[in-house]
C-alpha positions in Angstrom: 0.0 0.0 0.0 2.8 2.4 0.9 4.6 1.7 -2.4 1.3 2.3 -4.3 0.8 5.6 -2.5 4.3 6.8 -3.1 4.0 5.9 -6.8 0.8 7.8 -7.1 2.3 10.9 -5.4 5.4 10.8 -7.7 3.1 10.4 -10.7 1.0 13.4 -9.7 4.2 15.4 -9.0 5.5 14.7 -12.5 2.3 15.8 -14.1 2.2 19.0 -12.1 5.9 19.9 -12.5 6.8 18.8 -16.0 4.8 21.2 -18.1 5.6 24.3 -20.2 4.5 26.9 -17.6 7.1 25.4 -15.1 10.0 25.4 -17.6 11.4 28.5 -15.7 12.6 26.0 -13.1 15.5 25.2 -15.4 16.7 28.8 -15.5 18.8 29.1 -12.4 21.0 26.1 -13.5 21.2 27.2 -17.1 21.9 30.8 -16.2 24.8 29.6 -14.0 26.2 27.7 -17.0 25.8 30.7 -19.2 27.6 32.9 -16.6 30.6 30.5 -16.7 30.8 30.7 -20.5 30.4 34.5 -20.4 33.2 34.9 -17.8 35.5 32.6 -19.7 34.8 34.2 -23.1 35.0 37.8 -22.1 37.6 37.3 -19.3 35.7 39.5 -16.9 35.4 39.0 -13.1 37.1 35.6 -13.3 36.8 35.2 -9.5 33.0 34.7 -10.0 33.5 31.1 -11.3 36.5 30.0 -9.2 36.2 27.0 -7.0 37.6 28.8 -3.9 35.0 31.7 -4.2 32.1 29.3 -4.3 33.5 27.1 -1.5 33.9 30.2 0.7 30.3 31.3 -0.1 28.6 27.9 0.3 28.8 27.5 4.1 27.2 30.9 4.6 24.5 30.3 2.1 23.6 26.9 3.6 23.7 28.4 7.1 21.2 31.0 5.9 18.9 28.2 4.6 19.2 26.4 7.9 18.4 29.4 10.0 15.4 30.4 7.8 13.9 26.9 7.9 14.6 26.6 11.6 12.7 29.8 12.3 9.9 28.5 10.0 9.7 25.2 11.8 9.1 26.9 15.2 6.3 29.0 13.6 4.6 26.2 11.6 5.5 22.9 13.4 5.1 21.5 9.8 6.6 18.0 9.1 8.1 18.9 5.8 9.6 22.1 7.2 11.2 20.2 10.1 12.6 17.6 7.6 14.0 20.4 5.4 15.5 22.0 8.4 17.4 18.9 9.3 18.4 18.4 5.6 19.8 21.9 5.5 21.8 21.1 8.6 23.2 18.0 6.8 24.1 20.2 3.9 25.9 22.5 6.2 27.9 19.6 7.7 28.8 18.6 4.2 30.0 22.1 3.3 32.2 22.2 6.4 34.1 19.1 5.2 37.9 19.7 5.3 37.5 22.9 7.3 40.1 23.7 9.9 38.8 25.0 13.2 41.0 26.8 15.8 39.9 25.7 19.3 41.7 26.2 22.6 45.0 27.2 20.8 45.0 24.1 18.5 43.8 23.5 15.0 41.5 20.7 14.1 40.6 19.5 10.6 36.9 18.6 10.3 36.2 15.7 8.0 32.5 15.0 7.4 32.2 13.0 4.2 31.5 9.6 5.9 29.3 11.3 8.5 27.2 13.0 5.8 26.8 9.7 3.9 25.4 8.1 7.1 23.2 11.1 7.7 21.8 11.0 4.2 20.9 7.3 4.6 19.1 8.3 7.8 17.2 11.1 6.0 16.0 8.6 3.4 14.8 6.2 6.1 13.1 9.1 7.9 11.4 10.3 4.7 10.0 6.7 4.2 8.7 6.6 7.7 7.2 10.1 7.5 6.0 9.8 3.9 2.3 10.3 4.7 3.1 13.5 6.7 5.5 14.8 4.1 3.0 14.2 1.2 0.3 16.2 3.1 2.7 19.1 3.7 4.2 18.9 0.1 0.7 19.2 -1.4 -0.3 22.1 0.8 1.0 24.9 -1.5 1.5 24.4 -5.2 4.0 27.3 -5.3 6.1 25.8 -2.6 5.9 22.5 -4.4 7.2 24.1 -7.6 10.0 26.0 -5.9 11.2 22.9 -4.1 11.1 20.9 -7.3 13.2 23.6 -9.0 15.7 23.4 -6.1 16.0 19.7 -6.4 16.5 19.9 -10.2 19.3 22.5 -9.8 21.2 20.4 -7.2 20.7 17.4 -9.5 22.0 19.4 -12.5 25.2 20.3 -10.6 25.8 16.7 -9.7 25.3 15.6 -13.3 27.9 18.2 -14.4 30.2 16.9 -11.7 29.9 13.4 -13.1 30.8 14.6 -16.6 27.4 13.7 -18.1 27.6 16.6 -20.5 31.1 16.0 -21.7 29.9 15.5 -25.3 27.2 18.3 -25.1 28.7 21.4 -23.6 31.5 23.1 -25.5 34.9 23.1 -23.7 33.3 20.9 -21.0 36.7 19.4 -20.1 38.1 22.8 -19.3 35.0 24.3 -17.6 33.2 21.4 -15.9 34.6 22.4 -12.4 33.5 26.1 -12.6 30.1 25.0 -14.0 29.6 22.5 -11.2 30.5 25.0 -8.5 28.5 27.8 -10.0 25.4 25.7 -10.5 25.6 24.4 -7.0 25.8 28.0 -5.7 22.7 28.8 -7.9 21.0 25.9 -6.2 21.8 27.3 -2.7 20.4 30.7 -3.7 17.3 29.0 -5.1 16.9 27.1 -1.9 17.1 30.4 0.1 14.3 31.8 -2.1 12.3 28.6 -1.4 13.0 28.9 2.4 11.9 32.6 2.4 8.7 31.8 0.6 8.1 29.0 3.1 8.7 31.5 6.0 6.3 34.0 4.5 3.7 31.4 3.7 3.5 30.0 7.2 3.8 33.4 8.9 0.9 34.6 6.9 -1.2 31.6 7.8 -0.4 32.0 11.5 -1.3 35.7 11.3 -4.6 34.8 9.6 -5.4 32.2 12.2 -4.7 34.8 15.0 -6.9 37.3 13.3 -9.8 34.8 12.9 -9.4 33.7 16.5 -9.5 37.4 17.7 -12.5 38.1 15.6 -14.3 35.1 17.0 -13.5 36.2 20.6 -14.7 39.7 19.9 -17.9 38.4 18.3 -18.5 36.3 21.4 -17.9 39.2 23.7 -20.4 41.4 21.6 -23.0 38.7 21.7 -22.5 38.2 25.4 
């Protein structure tokens, strides 16, 4: 029964997402690729596509995602938001891999690759266990569903570039695949921030609306009384 329900939800998601009006979801990833080609061709602001620039930005971007979702989880108590908050934390742990921390006068190299692999397996198991709650939350707002789908695609696009899937498609891919991977991943982080901000606005608005309705009901009761 669970497999059938999951299959039905995935099928519905494909029908909703893969249509012409949602083709803009591809733009963040493709714009990042175009930026890499533009920087390489015109030789302007070359630091924009360097690995070190994106690696320095990534932890702060992912930290922003985590903080926004954490705040939203306290407001909403929503299952999907809680799940995404923990997922953002896992991403942050991943981005801190090979980072050297100075503590108590000593330097410590933080290695998180194996930890992140274990955490991601745990996230998959958690998602399976919570799939009913997550589906309910996922279907609550079509805009949030579209944004989150775009985020997932952009992250997937960066991983496909990292695995050289487009070696026979993109010009000069051998030379530019690392800048493209890093730039597209940063675009995915930025897209995720937009998604998180929408989520915060959505649940804050819902909470405000519920408070106003409750206040109106109390006032009406007082008037009748």
